[in-house]
Biopython code that builds the backbone (N, CA, C, O; Angstrom):
import numpy as np
from Bio.PDB.StructureBuilder import StructureBuilder

atoms = [
    (1, "MET", "N", (73.615, -68.040, 10.567)),
    (1, "MET", "CA", (73.968, -66.503, 10.502)),
    (1, "MET", "C", (72.695, -65.741, 10.386)),
    (1, "MET", "O", (72.596, -64.736, 11.090)),
    (2, "ARG", "N", (71.698, -66.066, 9.600)),
    (2, "ARG", "CA", (70.447, -64.934, 9.290)),
    (2, "ARG", "C", (69.764, -65.207, 10.720)),
    (2, "ARG", "O", (69.573, -64.157, 11.334)),
    (3, "THR", "N", (69.441, -66.114, 11.248)),
    (3, "THR", "CA", (68.626, -66.350, 12.368)),
    (3, "THR", "C", (69.269, -65.453, 13.815)),
    (3, "THR", "O", (68.550, -64.872, 14.628)),
    (4, "LEU", "N", (70.536, -65.513, 13.861)),
    (4, "LEU", "CA", (71.578, -64.839, 14.543)),
    (4, "LEU", "C", (71.131, -63.422, 14.739)),
    (4, "LEU", "O", (70.840, -62.769, 15.741)),
    (5, "THR", "N", (71.180, -63.094, 13.128)),
    (5, "THR", "CA", (71.326, -61.339, 13.082)),
    (5, "THR", "C", (69.807, -61.169, 13.342)),
    (5, "THR", "O", (69.650, -60.330, 14.230)),
    (6, "VAL", "N", (68.831, -61.583, 12.961)),
    (6, "VAL", "CA", (67.181, -61.254, 13.274)),
    (6, "VAL", "C", (67.418, -61.188, 14.848)),
    (6, "VAL", "O", (67.305, -60.116, 15.442)),
    (7, "SER", "N", (67.797, -62.541, 15.597)),
    (7, "SER", "CA", (67.642, -62.444, 17.288)),
    (7, "SER", "C", (68.305, -61.247, 17.534)),
    (7, "SER", "O", (67.610, -60.467, 18.186)),
    (8, "LEU", "N", (69.662, -60.737, 17.172)),
    (8, "LEU", "CA", (70.296, -59.668, 17.485)),
    (8, "LEU", "C", (69.487, -58.340, 17.427)),
    (8, "LEU", "O", (69.342, -57.574, 18.380)),
    (9, "MET", "N", (68.985, -58.177, 16.191)),
    (9, "MET", "CA", (68.064, -57.078, 16.194)),
    (9, "MET", "C", (66.792, -57.084, 17.032)),
    (9, "MET", "O", (66.345, -56.084, 17.593)),
    (10, "THR", "N", (66.274, -58.241, 17.065)),
    (10, "THR", "CA", (65.199, -58.216, 18.024)),
    (10, "THR", "C", (65.412, -57.698, 19.755)),
    (10, "THR", "O", (64.709, -56.979, 20.465)),
    (11, "ALA", "N", (66.508, -58.316, 19.981)),
    (11, "ALA", "CA", (67.029, -58.006, 21.335)),
    (11, "ALA", "C", (67.157, -56.810, 21.724)),
    (11, "ALA", "O", (66.720, -56.360, 22.784)),
    (12, "LEU", "N", (68.060, -55.931, 20.487)),
    (12, "LEU", "CA", (68.566, -54.508, 20.350)),
    (12, "LEU", "C", (67.047, -53.748, 20.670)),
    (12, "LEU", "O", (66.873, -53.067, 21.680)),
    (13, "CYS", "N", (66.042, -53.972, 19.692)),
    (13, "CYS", "CA", (64.942, -53.093, 19.812)),
    (13, "CYS", "C", (64.271, -53.325, 21.264)),
    (13, "CYS", "O", (63.663, -52.397, 21.798)),
    (14, "LEU", "N", (64.418, -54.820, 22.007)),
    (14, "LEU", "CA", (63.872, -54.792, 23.301)),
    (14, "LEU", "C", (64.547, -54.159, 24.413)),
    (14, "LEU", "O", (64.073, -53.832, 25.500)),
    (15, "LEU", "N", (65.871, -54.022, 23.920)),
    (15, "LEU", "CA", (66.791, -53.099, 25.097)),
    (15, "LEU", "C", (66.658, -51.690, 24.992)),
    (15, "LEU", "O", (66.905, -50.923, 25.924)),
    (16, "LEU", "N", (66.311, -51.377, 23.982)),
    (16, "LEU", "CA", (65.926, -49.737, 23.608)),
    (16, "LEU", "C", (64.859, -49.376, 24.072)),
    (16, "LEU", "O", (64.633, -48.166, 24.051)),
    (17, "GLY", "N", (63.753, -50.375, 24.698)),
    (17, "GLY", "CA", (62.727, -49.911, 24.867)),
    (17, "GLY", "C", (61.545, -49.814, 23.979)),
    (17, "GLY", "O", (60.487, -49.325, 24.378)),
    (18, "SER", "N", (61.718, -50.293, 22.727)),
    (18, "SER", "CA", (60.906, -50.209, 21.563)),
    (18, "SER", "C", (59.804, -51.540, 21.819)),
    (18, "SER", "O", (59.996, -52.670, 22.269)),
    (19, "SER", "N", (58.512, -50.811, 21.286)),
    (19, "SER", "CA", (57.278, -51.762, 21.573)),
    (19, "SER", "C", (57.110, -52.295, 20.064)),
    (19, "SER", "O", (56.242, -53.144, 19.860)),
    (20, "THR", "N", (57.847, -51.865, 19.073)),
    (20, "THR", "CA", (57.503, -52.461, 17.786)),
    (20, "THR", "C", (58.739, -52.567, 17.039)),
    (20, "THR", "O", (59.638, -51.748, 17.226)),
    (21, "LEU", "N", (58.854, -53.547, 16.177)),
    (21, "LEU", "CA", (60.088, -53.883, 15.085)),
    (21, "LEU", "C", (60.262, -52.650, 14.088)),
    (21, "LEU", "O", (59.250, -52.111, 13.640)),
    (22, "PRO", "N", (61.255, -52.297, 13.813)),
    (22, "PRO", "CA", (61.433, -51.425, 12.534)),
    (22, "PRO", "C", (60.955, -51.988, 11.351)),
    (22, "PRO", "O", (60.987, -53.210, 11.206)),
    (23, "ALA", "N", (60.453, -51.143, 10.365)),
    (23, "ALA", "CA", (60.301, -51.774, 9.142)),
    (23, "ALA", "C", (61.220, -53.004, 8.694)),
    (23, "ALA", "O", (62.260, -53.276, 9.293)),
    (24, "GLN", "N", (60.818, -53.626, 7.743)),
    (24, "GLN", "CA", (61.347, -54.915, 7.546)),
    (24, "GLN", "C", (62.651, -54.710, 6.369)),
    (24, "GLN", "O", (62.581, -54.135, 5.283)),
    (25, "ASP", "N", (63.587, -55.249, 6.865)),
    (25, "ASP", "CA", (64.864, -54.751, 5.832)),
    (25, "ASP", "C", (64.875, -55.939, 4.506)),
    (25, "ASP", "O", (65.079, -57.136, 4.708)),
    (26, "PRO", "N", (64.660, -55.447, 3.380)),
    (26, "PRO", "CA", (64.679, -56.520, 2.311)),
    (26, "PRO", "C", (65.895, -57.185, 2.274)),
    (26, "PRO", "O", (65.789, -58.357, 1.915)),
    (27, "ALA", "N", (66.983, -56.816, 2.524)),
    (27, "ALA", "CA", (68.162, -57.607, 2.669)),
    (27, "ALA", "C", (68.436, -58.399, 3.969)),
    (27, "ALA", "O", (69.466, -59.068, 3.891)),
    (28, "VAL", "N", (67.667, -58.507, 5.338)),
    (28, "VAL", "CA", (67.360, -59.396, 6.012)),
    (28, "VAL", "C", (66.575, -60.436, 5.759)),
    (28, "VAL", "O", (66.910, -61.620, 5.816)),
    (29, "VAL", "N", (65.376, -59.940, 5.437)),
    (29, "VAL", "CA", (64.080, -60.893, 5.392)),
    (29, "VAL", "C", (63.953, -61.860, 3.980)),
    (29, "VAL", "O", (63.297, -62.887, 3.807)),
    (30, "ASN", "N", (65.029, -60.961, 2.853)),
    (30, "ASN", "CA", (64.975, -61.578, 1.669)),
    (30, "ASN", "C", (66.726, -61.896, 1.516)),
    (30, "ASN", "O", (67.303, -61.451, 0.523)),
    (31, "ALA", "N", (67.338, -62.521, 2.342)),
    (31, "ALA", "CA", (68.722, -62.594, 2.370)),
    (31, "ALA", "C", (69.295, -63.633, 0.939)),
    (31, "ALA", "O", (70.389, -63.559, 0.379)),
    (32, "GLY", "N", (68.396, -64.361, 0.693)),
    (32, "GLY", "CA", (68.527, -65.359, -0.576)),
    (32, "GLY", "C", (68.335, -64.818, -2.039)),
    (32, "GLY", "O", (68.773, -65.330, -3.069)),
    (33, "ILE", "N", (67.584, -63.668, -1.911)),
    (33, "ILE", "CA", (67.283, -62.997, -3.158)),
    (33, "ILE", "C", (68.210, -61.620, -3.325)),
    (33, "ILE", "O", (68.600, -61.283, -4.443)),
    (34, "VAL", "N", (68.552, -60.807, -2.062)),
    (34, "VAL", "CA", (69.007, -59.508, -2.202)),
    (34, "VAL", "C", (70.390, -59.521, -1.380)),
    (34, "VAL", "O", (70.594, -60.043, -0.284)),
    (35, "LYS", "N", (71.229, -58.854, -2.146)),
    (35, "LYS", "CA", (72.533, -58.823, -1.957)),
    (35, "LYS", "C", (73.083, -57.222, -1.732)),
    (35, "LYS", "O", (73.135, -56.501, -2.728)),
    (36, "VAL", "N", (73.458, -56.727, -0.512)),
    (36, "VAL", "CA", (74.204, -55.357, -0.632)),
    (36, "VAL", "C", (75.376, -55.272, -1.166)),
    (36, "VAL", "O", (76.248, -56.125, -1.002)),
    (37, "THR", "N", (75.523, -54.098, -1.947)),
    (37, "THR", "CA", (76.977, -53.967, -2.644)),
    (37, "THR", "C", (77.372, -52.927, -2.238)),
    (37, "THR", "O", (78.600, -52.886, -2.300)),
    (38, "LEU", "N", (76.833, -51.839, -1.751)),
    (38, "LEU", "CA", (77.252, -50.747, -1.098)),
    (38, "LEU", "C", (76.346, -49.928, 0.192)),
    (38, "LEU", "O", (75.119, -49.987, 0.104)),
    (39, "ASP", "N", (76.719, -49.469, 0.913)),
    (39, "ASP", "CA", (76.101, -49.009, 1.892)),
    (39, "ASP", "C", (76.841, -47.874, 2.766)),
    (39, "ASP", "O", (77.730, -48.072, 3.594)),
    (40, "ASN", "N", (76.257, -46.606, 2.385)),
    (40, "ASN", "CA", (77.058, -45.369, 2.901)),
    (40, "ASN", "C", (76.004, -44.537, 3.496)),
    (40, "ASN", "O", (74.907, -45.046, 3.723)),
    (41, "ASN", "N", (76.277, -43.082, 3.819)),
    (41, "ASN", "CA", (75.323, -42.475, 4.475)),
    (41, "ASN", "C", (74.678, -41.683, 3.613)),
    (41, "ASN", "O", (74.085, -40.690, 4.034)),
    (42, "ARG", "N", (74.699, -42.055, 2.068)),
    (42, "ARG", "CA", (73.845, -41.308, 1.105)),
    (42, "ARG", "C", (73.073, -42.395, 0.448)),
    (42, "ARG", "O", (72.066, -41.977, -0.126)),
    (43, "VAL", "N", (73.265, -43.631, 0.378)),
    (43, "VAL", "CA", (72.678, -44.631, -0.432)),
    (43, "VAL", "C", (72.966, -46.118, -0.087)),
    (43, "VAL", "O", (74.035, -46.341, 0.483)),
    (44, "ARG", "N", (72.284, -46.984, -0.315)),
    (44, "ARG", "CA", (72.429, -48.461, -0.163)),
    (44, "ARG", "C", (71.686, -48.887, -1.557)),
    (44, "ARG", "O", (70.621, -48.579, -2.091)),
    (45, "VAL", "N", (72.860, -49.812, -1.902)),
    (45, "VAL", "CA", (72.878, -50.377, -3.158)),
    (45, "VAL", "C", (72.666, -51.973, -3.044)),
    (45, "VAL", "O", (73.371, -52.615, -2.264)),
    (46, "MET", "N", (71.699, -52.591, -3.822)),
    (46, "MET", "CA", (71.564, -54.068, -3.571)),
    (46, "MET", "C", (71.205, -54.734, -5.004)),
    (46, "MET", "O", (70.573, -54.108, -5.856)),
    (47, "GLU", "N", (71.528, -55.670, -5.138)),
    (47, "GLU", "CA", (71.399, -56.576, -6.290)),
    (47, "GLU", "C", (70.409, -57.814, -6.075)),
    (47, "GLU", "O", (70.638, -58.747, -5.305)),
    (48, "THR", "N", (69.255, -57.673, -6.889)),
    (48, "THR", "CA", (68.546, -58.761, -6.491)),
    (48, "THR", "C", (68.373, -59.611, -7.593)),
    (48, "THR", "O", (68.650, -59.256, -8.739)),
    (49, "ALA", "N", (67.849, -60.916, -7.250)),
    (49, "ALA", "CA", (67.555, -62.100, -8.682)),
    (49, "ALA", "C", (66.305, -62.565, -7.903)),
    (49, "ALA", "O", (66.374, -62.762, -6.690)),
    (50, "LEU", "N", (65.222, -62.733, -8.564)),
    (50, "LEU", "CA", (63.923, -63.227, -8.229)),
    (50, "LEU", "C", (63.724, -64.239, -9.427)),
    (50, "LEU", "O", (63.377, -63.888, -10.555)),
    (51, "LYS", "N", (63.951, -65.355, -9.095)),
    (51, "LYS", "CA", (63.276, -66.693, -10.010)),
    (51, "LYS", "C", (61.913, -66.686, -10.510)),
    (51, "LYS", "O", (61.067, -66.002, -9.935)),
    (52, "PRO", "N", (61.641, -67.342, -11.464)),
    (52, "PRO", "CA", (60.310, -67.704, -11.886)),
    (52, "PRO", "C", (59.504, -68.366, -10.699)),
    (52, "PRO", "O", (59.880, -69.474, -10.315)),
    (53, "GLY", "N", (58.382, -67.741, -10.071)),
    (53, "GLY", "CA", (57.885, -68.487, -9.250)),
    (53, "GLY", "C", (58.052, -68.163, -7.508)),
    (53, "GLY", "O", (57.279, -68.300, -6.560)),
    (54, "GLU", "N", (59.281, -67.733, -7.621)),
    (54, "GLU", "CA", (59.705, -67.155, -6.196)),
    (54, "GLU", "C", (59.266, -65.912, -5.671)),
    (54, "GLU", "O", (59.198, -64.942, -6.426)),
    (55, "LYS", "N", (58.887, -65.794, -4.189)),
    (55, "LYS", "CA", (58.180, -64.809, -3.853)),
    (55, "LYS", "C", (58.947, -64.247, -2.754)),
    (55, "LYS", "O", (59.428, -65.069, -1.974)),
    (56, "GLU", "N", (59.170, -62.953, -2.521)),
    (56, "GLU", "CA", (60.001, -62.237, -1.481)),
    (56, "GLU", "C", (59.010, -62.374, -0.228)),
    (56, "GLU", "O", (57.895, -62.883, -0.338)),
    (57, "GLN", "N", (59.498, -61.897, 0.913)),
    (57, "GLN", "CA", (58.774, -61.545, 2.180)),
    (57, "GLN", "C", (58.592, -60.257, 2.048)),
    (57, "GLN", "O", (59.174, -59.564, 1.214)),
    (58, "GLN", "N", (57.725, -59.838, 2.913)),
    (58, "GLN", "CA", (57.314, -58.309, 3.183)),
    (58, "GLN", "C", (58.535, -57.324, 3.313)),
    (58, "GLN", "O", (59.497, -57.790, 3.924)),
    (59, "HIS", "N", (58.635, -56.260, 2.920)),
    (59, "HIS", "CA", (59.714, -55.482, 3.631)),
    (59, "HIS", "C", (59.399, -54.065, 3.014)),
    (59, "HIS", "O", (58.418, -53.799, 2.320)),
    (60, "SER", "N", (60.577, -53.059, 3.454)),
    (60, "SER", "CA", (60.287, -51.769, 3.014)),
    (60, "SER", "C", (61.347, -51.161, 2.427)),
    (60, "SER", "O", (62.499, -51.562, 2.589)),
    (61, "HIS", "N", (61.056, -50.228, 1.760)),
    (61, "HIS", "CA", (62.052, -49.244, 1.243)),
    (61, "HIS", "C", (61.914, -47.847, 1.327)),
    (61, "HIS", "O", (60.761, -47.428, 1.224)),
    (62, "PRO", "N", (62.836, -47.008, 1.493)),
    (62, "PRO", "CA", (62.647, -45.510, 1.456)),
    (62, "PRO", "C", (62.445, -45.318, 0.148)),
    (62, "PRO", "O", (62.085, -46.303, -0.496)),
    (63, "ALA", "N", (62.643, -43.873, -0.642)),
    (63, "ALA", "CA", (62.579, -43.609, -1.746)),
    (63, "ALA", "C", (63.616, -44.356, -2.558)),
    (63, "ALA", "O", (64.720, -44.532, -2.043)),
    (64, "TYR", "N", (63.320, -44.909, -4.033)),
    (64, "TYR", "CA", (64.379, -45.861, -4.355)),
    (64, "TYR", "C", (64.398, -45.806, -6.074)),
    (64, "TYR", "O", (63.479, -45.350, -6.754)),
    (65, "VAL", "N", (65.369, -46.245, -6.475)),
    (65, "VAL", "CA", (65.757, -46.238, -8.083)),
    (65, "VAL", "C", (65.868, -47.726, -8.477)),
    (65, "VAL", "O", (66.670, -48.312, -7.750)),
    (66, "ILE", "N", (65.409, -48.357, -9.235)),
    (66, "ILE", "CA", (65.440, -49.947, -9.866)),
    (66, "ILE", "C", (66.112, -49.516, -11.340)),
    (66, "ILE", "O", (65.815, -48.688, -12.201)),
    (67, "TYR", "N", (67.076, -50.422, -11.193)),
    (67, "TYR", "CA", (67.677, -50.531, -12.567)),
    (67, "TYR", "C", (67.787, -52.014, -13.231)),
    (67, "TYR", "O", (68.592, -52.880, -12.890)),
    (68, "VAL", "N", (66.835, -52.116, -14.219)),
    (68, "VAL", "CA", (66.495, -53.560, -14.863)),
    (68, "VAL", "C", (67.903, -53.982, -15.478)),
    (68, "VAL", "O", (68.452, -53.206, -16.260)),
    (69, "ILE", "N", (68.514, -55.219, -15.135)),
    (69, "ILE", "CA", (69.438, -56.060, -15.630)),
    (69, "ILE", "C", (68.634, -57.108, -16.535)),
    (69, "ILE", "O", (68.717, -57.056, -17.763)),
    (70, "ALA", "N", (67.964, -57.927, -15.967)),
    (70, "ALA", "CA", (67.218, -59.054, -16.872)),
    (70, "ALA", "C", (65.762, -58.640, -16.237)),
    (70, "ALA", "O", (65.557, -58.255, -15.086)),
    (71, "GLY", "N", (64.776, -58.825, -17.321)),
    (71, "GLY", "CA", (63.628, -58.262, -17.134)),
    (71, "GLY", "C", (62.613, -59.786, -17.044)),
    (71, "GLY", "O", (62.918, -60.979, -17.043)),
    (72, "GLY", "N", (61.272, -59.037, -16.972)),
    (72, "GLY", "CA", (60.234, -60.398, -16.439)),
    (72, "GLY", "C", (59.137, -59.866, -15.955)),
    (72, "GLY", "O", (59.091, -58.636, -15.948)),
    (73, "LYS", "N", (58.198, -60.483, -15.528)),
    (73, "LYS", "CA", (56.831, -60.124, -15.214)),
    (73, "LYS", "C", (56.727, -60.303, -13.821)),
    (73, "LYS", "O", (57.083, -61.380, -13.344)),
    (74, "VAL", "N", (56.239, -59.296, -13.008)),
    (74, "VAL", "CA", (56.324, -59.267, -11.637)),
    (74, "VAL", "C", (54.769, -58.682, -11.106)),
    (74, "VAL", "O", (54.015, -57.936, -11.731)),
    (75, "ARG", "N", (54.584, -59.236, -9.852)),
    (75, "ARG", "CA", (53.319, -58.930, -9.333)),
    (75, "ARG", "C", (53.757, -58.285, -7.777)),
    (75, "ARG", "O", (54.488, -58.876, -6.982)),
    (76, "ASN", "N", (53.213, -57.111, -7.576)),
    (76, "ASN", "CA", (53.647, -56.457, -6.258)),
    (76, "ASN", "C", (52.427, -56.583, -5.190)),
    (76, "ASN", "O", (51.255, -56.406, -5.524)),
    (77, "HIS", "N", (52.814, -56.892, -3.933)),
    (77, "HIS", "CA", (51.990, -56.789, -2.932)),
    (77, "HIS", "C", (52.007, -55.649, -2.279)),
    (77, "HIS", "O", (53.138, -55.366, -1.883)),
    (78, "ASN", "N", (51.173, -54.865, -2.006)),
    (78, "ASN", "CA", (51.376, -53.857, -1.405)),
    (78, "ASN", "C", (50.733, -54.108, 0.377)),
    (78, "ASN", "O", (49.990, -55.032, 0.706)),
    (79, "ALA", "N", (51.185, -53.182, 1.169)),
    (79, "ALA", "CA", (51.037, -53.402, 2.669)),
    (79, "ALA", "C", (49.206, -53.204, 2.964)),
    (79, "ALA", "O", (48.521, -53.738, 3.835)),
    (80, "ASP", "N", (48.807, -52.252, 1.894)),
    (80, "ASP", "CA", (47.333, -52.190, 1.899)),
    (80, "ASP", "C", (46.468, -53.149, 1.288)),
    (80, "ASP", "O", (45.247, -53.072, 1.146)),
    (81, "GLY", "N", (47.285, -54.104, 0.927)),
    (81, "GLY", "CA", (46.321, -55.307, 0.212)),
    (81, "GLY", "C", (45.962, -55.347, -1.299)),
    (81, "GLY", "O", (45.388, -56.218, -1.952)),
    (82, "THR", "N", (46.460, -54.171, -1.646)),
    (82, "THR", "CA", (46.258, -53.715, -3.354)),
    (82, "THR", "C", (47.348, -54.579, -4.030)),
    (82, "THR", "O", (48.322, -54.883, -3.341)),
    (83, "THR", "N", (47.279, -55.000, -5.301)),
    (83, "THR", "CA", (48.240, -55.362, -5.856)),
    (83, "THR", "C", (48.236, -54.739, -7.237)),
    (83, "THR", "O", (47.227, -54.205, -7.699)),
    (84, "SER", "N", (49.593, -54.834, -8.001)),
    (84, "SER", "CA", (49.752, -54.448, -9.501)),
    (84, "SER", "C", (50.650, -55.455, -10.096)),
    (84, "SER", "O", (51.356, -56.210, -9.427)),
    (85, "GLU", "N", (50.599, -55.435, -11.258)),
    (85, "GLU", "CA", (51.839, -56.335, -12.046)),
    (85, "GLU", "C", (52.422, -55.257, -13.118)),
    (85, "GLU", "O", (51.762, -54.464, -13.789)),
    (86, "THR", "N", (53.989, -55.460, -13.097)),
    (86, "THR", "CA", (54.524, -54.754, -13.934)),
    (86, "THR", "C", (55.324, -55.801, -14.678)),
    (86, "THR", "O", (55.477, -56.911, -14.169)),
    (87, "THR", "N", (55.844, -55.502, -15.860)),
    (87, "THR", "CA", (56.917, -56.088, -16.936)),
    (87, "THR", "C", (58.252, -55.106, -16.953)),
    (87, "THR", "O", (58.489, -54.077, -17.586)),
    (88, "PHE", "N", (58.895, -55.734, -16.149)),
    (88, "PHE", "CA", (60.426, -55.414, -16.122)),
    (88, "PHE", "C", (61.128, -55.290, -17.663)),
    (88, "PHE", "O", (60.824, -56.229, -18.400)),
    (89, "THR", "N", (62.026, -54.262, -18.257)),
    (89, "THR", "CA", (62.674, -54.415, -19.634)),
    (89, "THR", "C", (64.043, -54.288, -19.180)),
    (89, "THR", "O", (64.357, -53.576, -18.227)),
    (90, "PRO", "N", (64.912, -55.021, -19.903)),
    (90, "PRO", "CA", (66.310, -54.778, -19.704)),
    (90, "PRO", "C", (66.840, -53.473, -19.787)),
    (90, "PRO", "O", (66.506, -53.083, -20.906)),
    (91, "GLY", "N", (67.594, -52.422, -19.124)),
    (91, "GLY", "CA", (68.024, -51.332, -19.299)),
    (91, "GLY", "C", (67.030, -50.095, -18.654)),
    (91, "GLY", "O", (67.318, -48.900, -18.577)),
    (92, "GLN", "N", (65.978, -50.655, -18.288)),
    (92, "GLN", "CA", (64.695, -49.620, -17.986)),
    (92, "GLN", "C", (65.471, -49.220, -16.307)),
    (92, "GLN", "O", (66.193, -49.932, -15.609)),
    (93, "THR", "N", (65.053, -48.062, -16.113)),
    (93, "THR", "CA", (65.068, -47.021, -14.776)),
    (93, "THR", "C", (63.887, -46.748, -14.460)),
    (93, "THR", "O", (63.077, -46.275, -15.256)),
    (94, "ILE", "N", (63.609, -47.046, -13.099)),
    (94, "ILE", "CA", (62.261, -46.321, -12.422)),
    (94, "ILE", "C", (62.380, -46.034, -11.163)),
    (94, "ILE", "O", (62.918, -46.876, -10.443)),
    (95, "TYR", "N", (62.002, -45.027, -10.699)),
    (95, "TYR", "CA", (62.157, -44.236, -9.450)),
    (95, "TYR", "C", (60.630, -44.766, -8.694)),
    (95, "TYR", "O", (59.562, -44.959, -9.277)),
    (96, "ARG", "N", (60.861, -44.889, -7.538)),
    (96, "ARG", "CA", (59.752, -45.246, -6.768)),
    (96, "ARG", "C", (59.621, -44.386, -5.483)),
    (96, "ARG", "O", (60.620, -43.891, -4.963)),
    (97, "ASP", "N", (58.831, -44.279, -5.164)),
    (97, "ASP", "CA", (58.442, -43.454, -3.615)),
    (97, "ASP", "C", (58.524, -44.506, -2.486)),
    (97, "ASP", "O", (58.423, -45.687, -2.821)),
    (98, "PRO", "N", (58.702, -44.192, -1.151)),
    (98, "PRO", "CA", (58.803, -45.007, -0.167)),
    (98, "PRO", "C", (57.791, -46.359, -0.270)),
    (98, "PRO", "O", (56.746, -45.953, -0.779)),
    (99, "ILE", "N", (57.703, -47.621, -0.023)),
    (99, "ILE", "CA", (56.695, -48.459, 0.059)),
    (99, "ILE", "C", (57.061, -49.638, 0.822)),
    (99, "ILE", "O", (58.188, -50.131, 0.879)),
    (100, "THR", "N", (55.780, -50.137, 1.530)),
    (100, "THR", "CA", (56.128, -51.591, 2.055)),
    (100, "THR", "C", (55.276, -52.617, 1.141)),
    (100, "THR", "O", (54.144, -52.399, 0.707)),
    (101, "HIS", "N", (56.105, -53.861, 0.923)),
    (101, "HIS", "CA", (55.658, -54.522, -0.116)),
    (101, "HIS", "C", (56.244, -55.878, -0.200)),
    (101, "HIS", "O", (57.163, -56.227, 0.540)),
    (102, "TRP", "N", (55.695, -56.673, -1.135)),
    (102, "TRP", "CA", (56.455, -57.926, -1.115)),
    (102, "TRP", "C", (56.151, -58.213, -2.742)),
    (102, "TRP", "O", (55.094, -57.847, -3.256)),
    (103, "SER", "N", (57.078, -58.827, -3.400)),
    (103, "SER", "CA", (56.815, -59.081, -4.885)),
    (103, "SER", "C", (56.965, -60.797, -4.908)),
    (103, "SER", "O", (57.520, -61.577, -4.134)),
    (104, "GLU", "N", (56.184, -60.994, -6.198)),
    (104, "GLU", "CA", (56.546, -62.542, -6.903)),
    (104, "GLU", "C", (56.798, -62.609, -8.649)),
    (104, "GLU", "O", (56.136, -62.074, -9.538)),
    (105, "ASN", "N", (57.650, -63.218, -8.713)),
    (105, "ASN", "CA", (57.793, -63.344, -10.116)),
    (105, "ASN", "C", (56.634, -64.191, -10.832)),
    (105, "ASN", "O", (56.480, -65.391, -10.607)),
    (106, "ILE", "N", (56.057, -63.659, -11.468)),
    (106, "ILE", "CA", (54.839, -64.473, -12.168)),
    (106, "ILE", "C", (55.180, -64.559, -13.595)),
    (106, "ILE", "O", (54.272, -64.556, -14.427)),
    (107, "GLY", "N", (56.602, -64.649, -14.003)),
    (107, "GLY", "CA", (56.859, -64.940, -15.556)),
    (107, "GLY", "C", (57.633, -66.006, -15.319)),
    (107, "GLY", "O", (57.750, -66.601, -14.248)),
    (108, "THR", "N", (58.325, -66.308, -16.665)),
    (108, "THR", "CA", (59.284, -67.593, -16.806)),
    (108, "THR", "C", (60.669, -67.204, -17.040)),
    (108, "THR", "O", (61.382, -67.995, -17.658)),
    (109, "THR", "N", (61.205, -65.976, -16.588)),
    (109, "THR", "CA", (62.546, -65.424, -16.439)),
    (109, "THR", "C", (63.136, -64.966, -15.175)),
    (109, "THR", "O", (62.478, -64.290, -14.384)),
    (110, "THR", "N", (64.264, -65.284, -14.971)),
    (110, "THR", "CA", (64.595, -64.841, -13.676)),
    (110, "THR", "C", (64.871, -63.323, -13.731)),
    (110, "THR", "O", (65.535, -62.974, -14.708)),
    (111, "ILE", "N", (64.533, -62.456, -12.965)),
    (111, "ILE", "CA", (64.326, -61.037, -12.920)),
    (111, "ILE", "C", (65.733, -60.599, -11.903)),
    (111, "ILE", "O", (65.905, -60.874, -10.715)),
    (112, "ARG", "N", (66.457, -59.981, -12.654)),
    (112, "ARG", "CA", (67.417, -59.310, -11.986)),
    (112, "ARG", "C", (67.555, -57.882, -12.195)),
    (112, "ARG", "O", (67.483, -57.326, -13.291)),
    (113, "ASN", "N", (67.829, -57.127, -10.684)),
    (113, "ASN", "CA", (67.689, -55.646, -10.761)),
    (113, "ASN", "C", (68.871, -55.233, -9.828)),
    (113, "ASN", "O", (69.399, -56.003, -9.026)),
    (114, "VAL", "N", (69.211, -53.983, -10.018)),
    (114, "VAL", "CA", (70.068, -53.335, -9.199)),
    (114, "VAL", "C", (69.131, -52.225, -8.497)),
    (114, "VAL", "O", (68.495, -51.467, -9.231)),
    (115, "ILE", "N", (69.025, -52.105, -7.063)),
    (115, "ILE", "CA", (67.962, -51.154, -6.481)),
    (115, "ILE", "C", (69.193, -50.252, -5.407)),
    (115, "ILE", "O", (70.100, -50.565, -4.636)),
    (116, "VAL", "N", (68.504, -48.880, -5.970)),
    (116, "VAL", "CA", (69.506, -47.997, -4.944)),
    (116, "VAL", "C", (68.494, -47.333, -4.314)),
    (116, "VAL", "O", (67.707, -46.610, -4.925)),
    (117, "GLU", "N", (68.437, -47.604, -2.640)),
    (117, "GLU", "CA", (67.778, -46.641, -1.790)),
    (117, "GLU", "C", (68.623, -45.532, -1.490)),
    (117, "GLU", "O", (69.824, -45.569, -1.220)),
    (118, "LEU", "N", (67.635, -44.234, -1.591)),
    (118, "LEU", "CA", (68.008, -42.864, -1.415)),
    (118, "LEU", "C", (67.882, -42.699, 0.328)),
    (118, "LEU", "O", (66.940, -43.015, 1.054)),
    (119, "LYS", "N", (69.183, -42.092, 0.678)),
    (119, "LYS", "CA", (68.802, -41.752, 2.211)),
    (119, "LYS", "C", (68.839, -40.243, 2.224)),
    (119, "LYS", "O", (69.291, -39.441, 1.407)),
    (120, "THR", "N", (68.203, -40.078, 3.445)),
    (120, "THR", "CA", (68.265, -38.475, 3.648)),
    (120, "THR", "C", (69.360, -38.007, 4.006)),
    (120, "THR", "O", (70.012, -38.767, 4.723)),
    (121, "PRO", "N", (70.004, -36.625, 3.678)),
    (121, "PRO", "CA", (70.969, -36.115, 3.902)),
    (121, "PRO", "C", (70.906, -35.503, 5.460)),
    (121, "PRO", "O", (71.871, -34.895, 5.923)),
]
sb = StructureBuilder()
sb.init_structure("model")
sb.init_model(0)
sb.init_chain("A")
sb.init_seg("    ")
for serial, (resi, resn, name, xyz) in enumerate(atoms, 1):
    if name == "N":
        sb.init_residue(resn, " ", resi, " ")
    sb.init_atom(name, np.array(xyz, "f"), 0.0, 1.0, " ", f" {name:<3s}", serial, name[0])
structure = sb.get_structure()
């Protein structure tokens, strides 16, 4: 199903005459880690679970908010090659500006978050 979805998105871009693909959708490229629970004209809400040692594929977010359900230590890899490490704490709420990145769980616990991507009205 995932391969079919990616193939259809690629075909649609070609039909529309686009020479580049849109930013990578985290729910598509990380389908085993990210689950969309709500998507409307104002927000998209996703639940994520990143197991110890697991790595995401590169993807993009508009401005977004993270709510940490189960914490842990993560290393973020930005599109410009820089990295940063963060320790998430259960109950923590974080705002982030738009970004293209990928993350890896460098801790010993499964990190579970709710991500709310903000859409422009």
